[in-house]
N, C-alpha and C positions, 0 to 999 in steps of 0.2 A: 531419306535424308531428310523431306522437308517435315514429315511426320516425327523424327526424332527431335530435330531441332524444336519444333511446336513444342515438343513437351518438356525441353529445357529451357524454352524461354517462360511457360506457362508457371515452372517451379519460381525461377527468378521471380519475374511479377508476382507473384505470392506471396514470396518468401519477405521481400521488398515492401509490398503495399500492406502486408499484415503487420509489420514491425511497429511497435509502439517508440519512437525515440526516448531515452532516456532524460531525467531531469539533468543528468550531471553525466560526460562524458568519462569513458575511465580513464583514458589517457589525455595530457594535454594536447591541444592542435599539432603542436611540431613533433611528437612523439609519435602522435598519429599518422602523420604524413609521411614520417620516415617508416613506420612500419609499413604502410600500403605499398610504399618504393621498396622495401626489403621484399613484401609478397609478389607484386609484378615481376621484381627481377627473377625471383626464383621459379615463378612460374614461365616467364620466357626463357629460362635456360633450360627447365625441364622438356618445353614443348621442342624447342631446338634438336635436343636429342633423340627424343621420340620420332621424329620426322626424318631425322639422319638415319633411323634406323629401317624407314619403310622405304626400301629400295628395291621392291619387287615388283609393283604396279598399283595400278589404282586402289585395287581392294585395300591393299595395307596402307594407302594414305589416308583412305576413308574412314579405315578403324583407328589410326592414331587419331584424327579430328574428331572421332567420336570421342573416344576417351578425355582426351584433353576437354572436350564441354561438357562433360560429365563432371570433371574434375574443376572445369571453371564455375559452374553452379554451387559446389560445394565451397569453393575459395569466397566466393561470393558471398555465400551465405555466412561465413566466418567472418567477413570485413562487415556484416550488417549487424551481427550480433557482438562480436569481439572487441570491434573497433568505432563502433558508434557511428556507423555510415551514417545513416538517415541521422542522425542529430546534426551534423555539419551541413547537411543538404536541405534542413527543413527551411532555414529562412528563404530559398530562392521561392517559394510559395505565396511571397509576396504577404506577408502574415497571414496565410491559410485562405487567402483569397480564390489560389489556383493551385490547388496540391497537385494538380497533372504535370507541375514543372519539377517537381520535387520527385515526382514518379519518373518522369523523363530524364532527370538528371541521375537516379538510381540507376536507371537503365542504360543511361551513356557508361557509367562506372562497369556495367557487366558485358556492354559492348568492347569497352576499351581491354577486358581480358578477352577478349575474342579477336581483336584486332590484336594484340599480342601475339596470341597463338598463328594468325594468318601470317602475320609478318616473320615468324619463323619457319612457317609452313611453306612459303614462294621458293625457297630454293627447290625443294623438292619437286614442288608444282610444275616449276619452270622443267625441270629434268623429264618429268614425265610426259609433259604436253608439248617438249620441244621447242615451247616459244618463250620470249624474253618479255618480263612487265617491270615496269618500275613498283615502288613500293606504295604509292598512291593508287596507283592505278589497279593492283592486286586488292589492296584493302578496300578500295571504292567498289568493286566489283563483287566482293564477299557481302559488303554491307547492304549492297542490293539486292543480292538474293535472301537477305535475311529481314529485312525491313519487312516485306510482307507479312510476315508472320506476328510483327507487333503494331502494325499501323492502325488495326482495326480496334485493338484497346486503347492505343494512346488519342485516336480520333475520338472515340466514346468518351474517354476520361474529360478531354477538351471539351467537347459540347456539355457534358454534366455540369464543368465546373462555371462554364460562361453561362448557363440558363440561370444558375444560380445564384449569379451577381445580376441579373435584369431586376430591374424597379417592380415586378408584377405582383401583389398581393398575392398571398396563399402558393405562391409558385414553389417555392422552396418546400414547403409542407407535401404539395403534389409529388413533387420529384422524390420526397423521401417516403413514399408510400406505395402502396402495389401498383396504383395507376402508373406512378414515376417509374418502376419498373419496367411497366407495359409501354410508357414512350421509349424507354432509351433502347428498347429491344427493338420496337418500329424503325428505329434511328440507325440501328446498329443492322439492321436488316436491307436497309436503305444503302447504306455506306457498302453492305456485302454484293449487293445484286447490281447496283449501277456504277459505282466508284473502284470498288476492287479490281475487277479485272482487268481494266484497262489500265491501271495502274501498276499491278504486276507486271504486265506484257512490258511495258514500258520500261520497269526497273531490271527486268530480266535481259532487256536486251535484244526482245525477239523481232524479227523481221519478217515480213511475208513469205509465204514458198513463192519462189519465182515462177514466173510461167511456164508452162513445158506440158510434154504427155504425161509425167508423172501427176503433178498437179491437177490436171483432168482426167485421169483416170481416177484420183482420189475423191475428186469432188463428184464423178458419176456413181463411185461406190456410196458417198455419202446421199445421194438423191436417191439413190435405190432402196435404201434404208430410211427416207423421209428424213433424213437430219440436217441439221443446219447448222454450221458453224465458219469462222474465219480461220484458216490453215495460216500457222506460224512457225519459222524454224527457230528451234530452241537452243540456244550454246550453252549448255548447261557441259561445266569442264571442259570448256574451248569446243563443246559439240562433239566428244568424244564418247560421253555416256551413250549407254545403247537403253534409250527410254522414251516413252512419249507422257502425253498428259491433256485433260480435258479442265477447262475451268469456266465459268459463267454459268448461272443459272436461266438469264433470258435468250432466248435465239440471235437476238441480236449483239447481244453482249457476251458471245460464247467464243470460245477460242480452242482449237487442236493445236496442241503442241508437241512438233516431232524433233528431236535432234536430227544434226546431221550424220552422225555416226552410225545411227538407225537407218537413215534414207539411204546410207551407200551400203550397208548389208545387208537389208534384207531385199528379197526380189517381190513382185508385185504382189503374190497370192500371199506372203507373208505379212507384206504393210497390210492389207485388206484385213488379216486375221486381227493385226496390231490395232486397227482402227475400232474394228468391228468391238475388240474388248472397250475401248474410249467410249463408244457409243452405247455400249451396254450400260455404262455408269450411269448416262442420262435416260436412257428408256428406263432403267430400273430406278429412276428418282434418288439416287446417293447423293448427289449434292445438295438436294434437300434433306436429305435425311442427315447429312454431317450437321446440317444447322438445326436440326432437332436435337441432335445430342449435344451440340451445346446447351440448346436452351435448357435439356434436361439437366444438365448438371448446374447451369445456373440457378433453376429452380429449385433445385435439394439443395444447393450448399447456401442459397439465400435463406431456406426453411430451418435450416439447420443452424447457422449463424444466431439467429436471434435468441433461442433458448439457453446457444451454450454456456455464455457466462453467467447464467444464474445457476444452471446445473453445477458449475463449477464452484460458486462461491457458496453454495448449499452445501458442499461436501466436506467431510473432515479432511480430507486427502489434501485440498490447496493448502488449509490451516497449517498442517503438518510439515508439508514441504516449504513453506513460507517460514517456519520455524528454523528451518536447518540450512537455509539459502540465503545468503547477501544479494538478494534481489528486491529491486522495488515491489510492492504487492500489485500494481500496475501493470507493471511489464511481465512479472510472472503469468497474470491474469491472461496478459494478451498473447504468451506464448502456448500456456494450455488451452486457448481458445483456439488459436490458430492450429493448433498441431493434428487434432482430427480434422479439421475442413483440409489441412495440407496431404494427412493420408488419403482422404477422399478423394481428393485431386488426383494424387497417385496410381490407386484404386481403381478409378473410375476411367481415366485415358488410358492407364496401363492395359486392364483387362477388360472393363466393359466396352468403352471406345475401342479398343485393339481387336476385340472380339469380333466388332462387328466390320469394321475398315477388313480384316481379312477374310471374311466371308462377302461382304460386298465384291471385293476383288475376283475372289471365285466363281460369285453370279455374274460379275462382268466377262469372267474368261469363257463360262461357258454360254453367253451371248453368240460365240462363234457358228455354233451349231444352228440358230436361227437365220443369221447372217449371210454365212458360206457353207453351210450345212456339213463342216465336218473341222476337228480340231486340229488335224494332221498339221496345218500350215501355223498355225498358234505353236504348236509342239515345236516345230522346225526352228520356228522365230525363237523360242526359250533355248535351245539346244544352241542356236549360234550367241545369244546374250552371254551364256555361258563359257563358250569357246573364245569369241572375239572379249568379251568384256571383262575378263579375269574373275569372273562368279564362283560362286562352288555350289553344286546342286543340291546339298544336303543344308546350306546354308538358309537359318530362320532367323527371322525378327517379329518385334512384337505387334508389327501393323502389315505384315503380308506373311504367307505360308510360302515356305522356301519354294525355290523353281521346279525342286524335283517334287514335291508334294503337289507342285500346278499341274506338272507334267502327267503327274501319276492320276490324280483326278479325272484331267482330260481324255486319258486313255480309257479309264474305264466308264466315262458318259459314251465314248466313242463305240462302247461294247454294250452299253444298256442305258440308252437316253432317258430311261424313267430316273435316273440318278437328278438328272436336271430339274425337273419339277419338284422332286421330293427336297432337292436343298433350297428351292424356291420356297416350297410349303415349310420348311423348317425355318427359314431365315422370318417368314411372314409371322410365324408364331413366337417366333422369340423377339420379333420388334413389338407385338402385342403386348407380350410379359414385360419387356422393357417399360413401356409405357403405364402398363398399370401399375407395376412398382414404383416408377417414378411417381404416377400422380398420389398410389397411399401413401409413399413416403412423406411425399410434401402436406397430405392432409394430416397425418396423424404428428407431424414436427408443427404446424401450425396449430392444431388444437390443444398443445402441451399449456397448461397453465401456469404463464411465467410468474402471475401475482403469488400462486402459492409458493414455489420456488423460491421468491424473495423472500418469505416471510424469516425474520430475525437475521437472515444474514448481513444486515448491513451492521448490526451490533459487532459481530463475529468480526467483519472483516475490519471495523474501526479499532477494536481490540487489537486485531493483528498487526497493524498499520503501528500504533501505540508499542506493541511489543518488539516490534523490531527497530524503532527509534531508541528504546532502553537497550537494544543490543549494540546497535552502532554508536549510541554516545552512552557508555555506562558510566560515566563521571558526571552527567549532567542531570540533576534531582528533577527538572522541569517536565521532562518526560515522565516520568516515575508520576509526579505531581498530576500531569492530565492522566494518567492512565489510573490511578485510584479515584479521582473525580469521577470518571467514565465510570469505571466499575461501581462505585458509590450509587451512582443516578441510575443502575441497571441492577441493582438490588445483589450484587455480588460480593457482600460486605466483608466474609474471610478475607477473600483475596484483595482487597482493596485498602485492607488493614496491612497487610503483606506489602503493597506498593508503597502506602505511605512511610510506613518502617524505614524500608529501602532508601526511601527520598532524605527520610529524617537523619539517616545515618551519615548523608552527604554534606547536608545542610541543617544542623540539628537546629540554627537560629531562625528557620524563615518561619514569620508571623502566620499565615494562611495555611501552610502546612501542618502547624500545630495546633491550629483553630480548626484544619477540615478532619483531623484525627480524632480530636478531643469529641466534636461533635458527634463523630462516627461509633465512639466508643460508649458514647451517653444516650444514642437514640437509635441504635440498631435492631432490626425488627428480630433479628435473631439476638435472642437475650442471653445466650452462652458468649457471644464476643463481647458482650459490654463489661465494661472495666471503669466505674465511675468516680474509683481515687486518682487512677492512671488519667483519666479526661480532666480532671478538678488541676492537677500539677500542670498538664500540658496547655490547658486553656488560660492557667494563669502566666504561663511562661509567653502564650499568644497576646496576651492585653497588656503585659510589658511590655512587648516589643514594639505594638502597635496598637493605639487605642481607638476603634471605631465601633459602631452601632453593632453590625452582625456580630465581630469578636466578643464584644462585652454581653452579647445575648448566649453566646455559647457558653461563657464564664458564669454567667447567671442561672443558665441549664443543669451544667455542671454541680453548682452550689446547691441545686433543688434536688439532684440524683443523689448527693451525698445528705441531705436531708437537713440543709442550712436553709432554711425557707428565708429569713429574715436578710441573710447574706444576697439571697437570688433576687427579692424583691428590690433591694436597694441598687445592685448591680443593674437591673433590666432599667431602672429609672436614669441610671447614667446614660442607658443605650439610648433612651429617648429624649433625653438631652443633647447627644451629637448626634441623633439623626430621628429627628422630628417626621422627615417624607415618611416613613416608614412607623408612624405611631400606633397607629391602628394594630398591626401585629405585635408590636410590643406589650401592647395593652391586653390582647390575648394571652399571650405568655405569662403575664399576671396574674389573670386571670385562674390560670392552670396552675400558676405555684400555688395559689390559695386554697383553692377548691380540690386538687388529685394530688396523690402521691405518687412518685416516680415508681414505674414499674407496671403501675395497674392498667 
């Protein structure tokens, strides 16, 4: 359950943090609030129906919770992209000083969906656990159970934002460099090792295992394995779930958690075997390897994030898509850049991380052969978990082999102990291959020449933005003028003429528009698009509408292009009188009119 919830929260955090708020919301505030109210009401109604159907036991209850949690992620994503949720939450960041406040508020909206689900689940939960809870107590317990999943991210984000506020010269540059990533990872490790285990223990309401023969026996078993941990009772699902867990890297802050149901159901030998499984996680350093897995994803995602926007902006697909979608270029870029990272996150944790977690569990299972010399008692424990826990032998999930598969492997190892070493060697090879692949992937991603990718896309991007403005405001000739000016400056003369002509159809008496089109028809590098007669007519119109030096210069050039040299010279002198600051340029034009023929 913890691993599945981890994946849900990772997706929710990723979707919200990578979203770029729109410049304007799709709906007005009141309509957005009304839409959110309808969505939350609908989700509550659906959750109530699904939990009312889960009447056969804890398995059905947890299945409904899993489906609704997945749906909550989808609904949350829809609220972000369709209702511009981040746009309305952005002011909470205090003008960008503490972005973590906006992120925390966004996460709060996701938690609100889960709270709606938990409120709908309460009656079913009370029926299954045969205990009564107030709404506040039930919701509070669920929040405490899930808070440890998001606390590292929230803490790290808060530390990062606060460090950037410190008035230390160069600190911001360091934090945004690769050194900054290293500093943040060290802080993350510090939190994970020293703060996280006792915090989770407190949030989950764990209490020390009471003194007595059972605790003495379990402690004696731990000593025999040279293993140190504090033992706590874990009241998961009112202690009715048959499970155990281990957390904490340092021995002084390591906690062995056992649910009351497991303590009551298993005999001494079976409990020893379950303990051996948890000790196996520590002996094989699985807790450290989990940290390595998160570091691997961070390195890979960080290396991929840098060239992605440049790759997208240099592709024709982006501009083709932009021309067909009513989406702001920045928003489309953000979505396309986030999409590969989102796929990477899902693939990485669902398949790569999930693969190693499953095999870590198997490696921990076979540690019983070293600790108690047989897997028989662990098999018996698994059989009781199926019998009394309502589980199914064949049921699988992405982070654990099915109990039936685990039993089958233990039975095979009982017959052939060489399978244990073979599995360990296989896992070591795959871990080495994993590290090599991450290192190679990061190395090649960092060597991508972003400068080469960037060449030329500024022009295409600016043109795309202007074209979209033209499509959004077809009656506004100003965007067509800007587009024509841009295309002219970048020597795309035929397309510039088309833009100017469309603008002229909307505003034929625009002096600057007539002037710019006249200049282009007179001076275009592509001689096939030149039209001196039309240019002269346009330049005359421009000069009549607005007599300025630069407009008279265009008119003089049009006279010259039509062979009217005297008119060109007289008009250029008028330009000098109106605009003496640019006298040197106009005198150059006069020399050109007198000594050179147009078109040469």
